[in-house]
Residue, then its C-alpha position, 0 to 999 in steps of 0.5 A: x194784787x188780787x183780781x176777782x173775775x166773778x162777774x165775768x164767770x158767774x154773772x155772765x154765765x148765769x145771766x146770759x144763760x137765763x135771759x139771753x134767748x140769742x152760736x153764731x154763724x150764718x143761719x144753717x137753714x139758708x144753706x140750700x137757698x140760692x138767693x141767700x147772699x151769705x151762704x159763702x160763710x157756711x161754704x165758700x164754694x156755694x155760689x148764689x144766683x146773683x151778686x149782692x151789696x149789703x146795706x152797711x151795718x144791716x147786711x147780716x145780724x145774727x144772735x145765737x145761744x146753744x146749751x143743754x140747760x133749760x129755763x125750767x131748770x132755774x124757774x119754778x111755779x109757786x103759789x099765787x101765780x108767782x115764779x120762784x128761782x131754783x134758790x127758793x126753799x120752796x123748790x125741792x133740792x133733789x128735784x133741782x139736782x136731778x136736772x143739773x149735770x157735772x158740767x153745763x156748757x153754754x155757747x153765746x155768739x154774735x155776728x155783725x156784718x159791717x161791709x159786704x158784697x159779692x160779684x161775678x168776675x174772673x171766671x168765678x164768684x168773688x166776695x169781700x166782707x168786714x165783720x165783727x164776730x164774738x165767740x163766747x163759751x161758758x162751762x158752769x159746774x153742777x156743784x156750783x148750782x148745788x152749792x148755791x141751792x143747799x146754802x148750809x151743807x152738812x159738815x165735811x161735805x165738799x164741792x168740786x167746782x173745777x169745771x168752771x171755765x169761760x172763753x171769750x173771743x171778739x175780733x174784726x174779720x176782713x175776708x176775701x173769697x173766690x169760688x169757681x167751677x172746676x168741671x161741670x160737676x165740681x166747684x171749689x171755693x176758698x176764703x182768706x181772712x185777716x183777723x184784728x183782735x179786739x178782746x179775749x178772756x180765758x179763765x179756767x180751773x184745774x182744781x177748785x175744791x170747797x170743803x166744809x167745816x163747822x163754821x168755815x168753808x175752805x177753798x183750794x184752787x189751781x188754775x189761770x186766767x188770761x185777759x187781753x183788751x186794749x185800753x183796759x185798766x184794772x180798778x184796785x181797792x184799798x185792800x188790793x182787790x181789783x173788782x171791775x175795770x176802767x178804760x183808758x182812751x190813751x191806750x186804745x188800739x189793736x189787742x192782737x192779730x192773726x189769719x184764717x182760712x175757709x175751704x169748700x167744694x160741691x159735687x154733682x154726681x148725678x143730675x138733681x143731686x148736689x153734695x158739698x163739704x167745707x171746713x171754716x174758721x181755721x186760724x189763730x190770733x196772737x195777743x199782744x203782751x202790752x194789752x194782756x193781764x194774767x192771774x192765778x187763783x188763791x190756793x187757800x181761802x177761808x169763806x164764811x158763807x152766805x144765808x137766806x138766798x132765794x127766800x122772799x121772807x129772809x130778814x137780816x138784822x131786822x131788815x127784809x132782804x129783797x131779791x135784788x139785795x140777796x143777789x148783791x150779797x151773793x155776788x159779794x160772797x162769790x168773789x171770795x171763791x173766784x179770787x185771782x192774784x196777778x202775774x206778769x203777762x206775756x203774748x199768747x196765741x189762741x185758735x178760732x172755733x173751726x167748723x166741719x160741714x157736710x151737706x146734700x140736696x136733692x132737687x125736684x120739679x126743676x129745683x122748685x122744691x128741694x130736700x136737704x141734709x146738713x151735718x156740722x160740728x163746731x170745735x170749742x176748747x174742750x168740747x164740740x157742738x154737733x148738729x144734724x139738720x133736715x130742710x125742705x126748701x120751696x122756691x116758687x120764684x127767683x126772688x122768693x125762697x123759703x126753707x123749713x128745717x128741723x135739727x137734732x143736736x148734742x145740746x138742744x133740738x130746734x126747728x125753724x124757718x128762713x125766708x128770702x124776699x128780694x133784698x130782705x132775708x129773715x131766719x129764726x130757730x128755737x127749741x120750743x114755742x111754749x112760754x109761761x104766763x110771764x112769757x118765759x120760754x119753757x124750752x132749752x136755751x137754744x135759739x138763733x135769730x138772723x136778718x139782713x138787707x142786701x141789694x141784688x146785683x148781676x146774675x151768674x153768667x154761667x147759671x143754668x136756665 
């Protein structure tokens, strides 16, 4: 049996990257706002002024994307106020190649709070959360885009596509946290998590070479793909190729299980200065053999290629090919590159994406204004996302707090704001506010949108007046 994962590797990577406008974790800009109820997800030692109860399913919703890629890499202006994709012959191949790196990462994550509350008891602050988390990491090789762009390359040319990879991890998290003051200067917090695995996909290529001859392109591949989803049934065509999936409700269930832990501390070395550190998402999920599928890529494939992609005037057999038609043809042809043959699957264990965070805040005017600095690094398989954020925080009233921030990153620099208005909090970070006349963002693929509704509860009995 052969499996094609093109739609998961290419479509997911390219379309999410081009259109998703949305890495997740609670908005980093809320780190210094005491009224933000979800600060404990960044550092379990951070205690708010009050407890809270989140509105079910609306307590915390966050969408995030981070990548060094830019919208302008794939969309170009043309005559007549139209836009062309990078595939169009009107776009210069050398100009496009200068914007593409050997490996192009894309992190796309989503968080949804199902049930959450926090309260002061037992000499400290206690939290309970049930959340849905989805962590997705794509790596697309530069040679893949150049291969699509060049169309009919010179004989003897070759492309190295081995950087292609996709990792997706979706699970439900049940977390219990506790934080307390150890001394007047030190506060410590910890959180334990039970993880219920929903879906996991890990596809990689250790080797994927495409070599041209006079009328054929030969593909040589080595790698593996592993998929774990309860209830998934692979759809097999007459030729043995599996192109898509169905769900069998009779096989629905838990795909895997695991545990995790968060640890954090805060320290006040002098009055008005607070430094902090945390490590979060240390843990793993073991995926059941019953709900797993495994495959290896075909090692020797002959590919006859495709033509006319990106050309609005392309005609084949007397029929003008629309852009949609060309994309359909492209997807059909790319299946040949990413074909897999199934193997017997077994249970396996995957890690979470841990984050290390260090922060510092200096308070002015009796904590009405503060300045903060946060460094964070999230570790994904094979790469890391590092970020340094500076924040100016205004706290005129207990129920009104605003944070304005700017970040530099190894993916994309961003700026944003977070505001707490009683039970409502909203946050957003973007790489640029510039858009084209068609409202296509002109910055890099980096944005974070976060909002939620929480009802405040009792005050911290140990809070300073």
